C-alpha positions in Angstrom: -11.9 7.4 -7.3 -8.8 8.6 -5.4 -5.4 7.1 -4.8 -4.0 6.9 -1.2 -0.3 6.5 -0.4 1.0 6.0 3.1 4.5 7.4 3.3 4.9 8.0 7.0 7.4 5.2 7.7 10.9 6.0 8.8 12.6 3.0 7.2 14.3 1.9 10.4 15.0 -1.6 8.9 17.3 0.0 6.3 19.3 2.1 8.6 20.3 5.7 8.0 19.3 6.9 4.5 20.2 10.0 2.5 16.5 10.6 1.6 13.0 9.2 2.2 12.9 5.5 1.3 10.1 6.3 -1.2 12.7 8.3 -3.3 15.5 5.7 -3.2 16.5 5.1 -6.8 15.8 1.7 -8.3 16.5 1.2 -12.0 16.4 4.2 -14.3 14.3 6.6 -16.4 15.0 7.0 -20.1 15.0 10.8 -20.9 16.0 12.7 -24.0 19.3 13.4 -22.2 19.9 9.8 -21.3 19.3 7.6 -18.3 18.4 9.1 -15.0 17.9 7.4 -11.5 14.3 6.4 -11.0 12.8 6.9 -7.5 10.9 3.8 -6.4 7.5 5.6 -5.8 7.4 6.5 -9.5 6.7 2.9 -10.4 3.4 3.1 -8.5 2.5 6.4 -10.1 3.1 4.9 -13.5 0.8 2.0 -12.7 -1.9 4.4 -11.6 -1.5 6.5 -14.7 -2.0 3.4 -16.8 -5.1 2.5 -14.8 -6.6 6.0 -15.2 -6.3 7.1 -11.6 -6.1 10.9 -11.9 -5.9 12.0 -8.2 -4.0 10.9 -5.2 -3.2 11.8 -1.6 0.2 11.1 -0.1 0.4 11.1 3.7 3.9 11.9 5.0 5.5 12.3 8.4 6.9 15.7 9.3 10.5 15.8 8.1 9.9 13.9 4.9 9.5 17.1 2.9 11.8 15.7 0.2 8.8 13.7 -1.2 6.6 16.7 -2.1 9.7 18.7 -3.1 10.5 16.0 -5.7 7.0 15.0 -6.9 5.4 18.4 -6.7 1.8 18.4 -8.0 2.4 15.1 -9.7 1.8 16.4 -13.2 5.2 15.1 -14.4 4.4 11.6 -13.2 0.7 10.9 -13.8 -1.9 11.5 -11.1 -2.3 15.0 -9.6 -1.0 14.9 -6.0 -1.9 16.5 -2.7 -0.2 16.0 0.6 -1.3 15.4 4.2 0.8 15.0 7.4 0.4 12.3 10.1 1.4 13.0 13.7 0.5 9.7 15.4 3.4 7.2 15.2 1.3 4.1 15.8 1.3 2.3 12.4 0.2 2.5 8.8 -3.5 2.4 9.7 -3.1 5.7 11.5 -1.3 7.1 8.5 -4.3 6.2 6.3 -6.8 7.5 8.8 -5.3 11.0 8.4 -7.0 11.1 5.1 -10.5 10.2 6.4 -12.1 13.7 5.9 -11.1 13.6 2.2 -12.0 10.0 1.2 -15.3 9.4 2.9 -17.4 9.0 -0.2 -14.7 7.9 -2.6 -13.5 4.6 -4.0 -10.0 4.4 -2.5 -7.1 2.8 -4.4 -4.3 2.0 -2.0 -0.7 2.0 -3.2 2.5 1.1 -1.3 5.2 3.5 -2.3 8.2 1.3 -1.6 6.9 -1.7 -3.5 7.4 -2.4 -7.2 4.7 -4.5 -8.8 4.8 -6.5 -12.0 3.1 -6.8 -14.4 2.7 -3.2 -15.3 -1.1 -3.5 -15.4 -1.7 -4.7 -11.8 -3.9 -1.8 -10.9 -5.8 -1.8 -14.2 -6.6 -5.5 -13.6 -7.7 -4.9 -10.1 -9.9 -2.0 -11.1 -11.5 -4.1 -13.8 -12.3 -6.8 -11.3 -13.5 -4.3 -8.7 -15.9 -2.5 -11.0 -17.3 -5.7 -12.4 -17.6 -7.8 -9.2 -18.3 -4.8 -6.9 -17.0 -6.1 -3.6 -16.3 -3.9 -0.6 -12.6 -4.6 -0.8 -10.4 -6.0 -3.6 -6.9 -7.2 -2.8 -4.0 -7.8 -5.2 -2.4 -11.0 -4.2 1.2 -12.1 -4.9 3.2 -15.2 -4.0 5.1 -14.8 -0.8 8.1 -16.8 0.4 8.7 -14.9 3.7 5.3 -15.0 5.5 6.9 -14.0 8.9 7.1 -10.4 7.6 3.9 -10.2 5.6 0.1 -10.3 5.7 -0.8 -13.7 4.5 -4.2 -14.2 2.8 -6.5 -17.2 2.8 -8.9 -17.7 -0.1 -12.0 -19.9 -0.4 -11.3 -23.1 -2.2 -13.8 -22.5 -5.0 -13.8 -18.7 -5.4 -11.8 -15.5 -5.1 -13.4 -14.7 -1.7 -10.9 -13.8 1.0 -11.7 -15.8 4.2 -8.9 -14.7 6.6 -5.7 -12.6 6.9 -2.8 -13.6 9.1 -0.4 -10.8 10.0 3.2 -11.9 10.1 2.5 -15.5 11.2 5.3 -17.5 12.7 4.1 -20.6 10.7 1.5 -20.9 8.0 0.6 -22.9 4.9 -0.8 -19.8 3.2 1.0 -18.7 0.0 -0.5 -15.3 -0.9 0.2 -11.8 0.5 -1.6 -8.6 -0.5 0.3 -5.8 -2.0 -2.4 -3.6 -3.5 -6.0 -2.8 -2.5 -9.2 -1.0 -3.7 -12.1 -0.4 -1.4 -15.5 1.3 -1.0 -16.7 3.7 1.7 -17.8 0.8 3.8 -14.2 0.0 4.4 -13.2 3.7 4.9 -15.9 3.9 7.7 -14.4 0.7 9.2 -10.9 2.2 9.1 -12.1 5.1 11.2 -13.7 2.8 13.7 -10.7 0.5 14.0 -8.3 3.4 14.5 -10.6 5.1 17.0 -10.8 1.8 19.1 -7.1 1.4 19.0 -6.6 5.0 20.1 -8.8 4.4 23.1 -7.0 1.2 23.9 -3.7 3.2 23.9 -5.0 5.5 26.7 -5.6 2.4 28.9 -2.3 0.5 28.3 1.3 1.7 28.4 2.4 -0.2 25.3 0.5 -1.3 22.2 1.8 -2.8 18.9 1.6 -0.9 15.7 -1.8 -1.0 14.0 -1.3 -2.6 10.6 -3.5 -2.0 7.6 -4.1 -5.8 7.6 -5.9 -5.4 10.9 -8.5 -3.2 9.1 -8.9 -5.9 6.5 -9.3 -8.5 9.2 -12.1 -6.4 10.7 -13.7 -6.1 7.3 -13.9 -9.9 7.0 -15.1 -10.3 10.6 -17.8 -7.6 9.9 -19.1 -9.7 7.0 -18.0 -7.3 4.3 -17.4 -8.8 0.8 -13.6 -9.1 0.4 -12.1 -10.6 -2.8 -8.6 -11.3 -4.0 -7.1 -11.2 -7.5 -4.1 -13.4 -7.7 -1.0 -12.7 -9.8 0.6 -16.1 -9.8 3.4 -15.0 -12.2 3.6 -11.5 -10.7 6.3 -9.9 -8.7 6.2 -7.7 -5.6 9.6 -6.2 -4.8 9.5 -4.5 -1.4 12.6 -2.3 -1.1 11.7 -1.3 2.5 13.4 -4.5 3.8 17.1 -5.3 3.6 16.4 -8.4 1.5 14.2 -6.4 -0.9 16.8 -3.6 -1.2 19.5 -6.2 -2.0 17.2 -7.6 -4.8 16.6 -4.0 -6.0 20.3 -3.5 -6.5 19.9 -5.9 -9.5 16.6 -4.5 -10.7 16.6 -3.2 -14.3 12.9 -2.7 -14.9 
């Protein structure tokens, strides 16, 4: 099992920043010397430490060297960390694909470094479901009130089976969005195939939209892989990568 963190985004929606958005302080740490600012990515690492995830890869874009400079080998925060760089600015799926040589035969735990999840045992709960039910892909689902900026997830009426994913729909009746994921090598293989196909398409067209991670999950459903969702009806997913999320984070005290 290995954690995977895409940290290649440039946070253009937030405007100029003094540091990588993954290191923006939200809330505080209690230390022997008093309170200290808490970088947002450390909430994810704390969840992973609680869930027993001992190793993780962080994929960064060149120039975001403040992330490894701050986190180091990760020993102060939980999982041991290693770093990769992405050089293709075509979306988060490309960022994840950078790690393909290192995750082929592993169970992958995906973490979004600019999202704070509650409760504190989200990943422990997901891992318990994933190890028991043994699907190809398990998604952590949270209520969403702004579907136009999210991947909205449809569930079967009588089970936790995910039947569809709509990426940033203009209109939808769906209420859940995914904010965490765990997958098996079947999905890793599919990730490579989807990115390769998109890369080929880009050589044939002048413009292409970014390739979202949700597109890989859509492909998993279309391929007939077993995709399940675990809902956190009373949970919270605070995405500080958006202006509205950052405004909410200004009042966060967790």
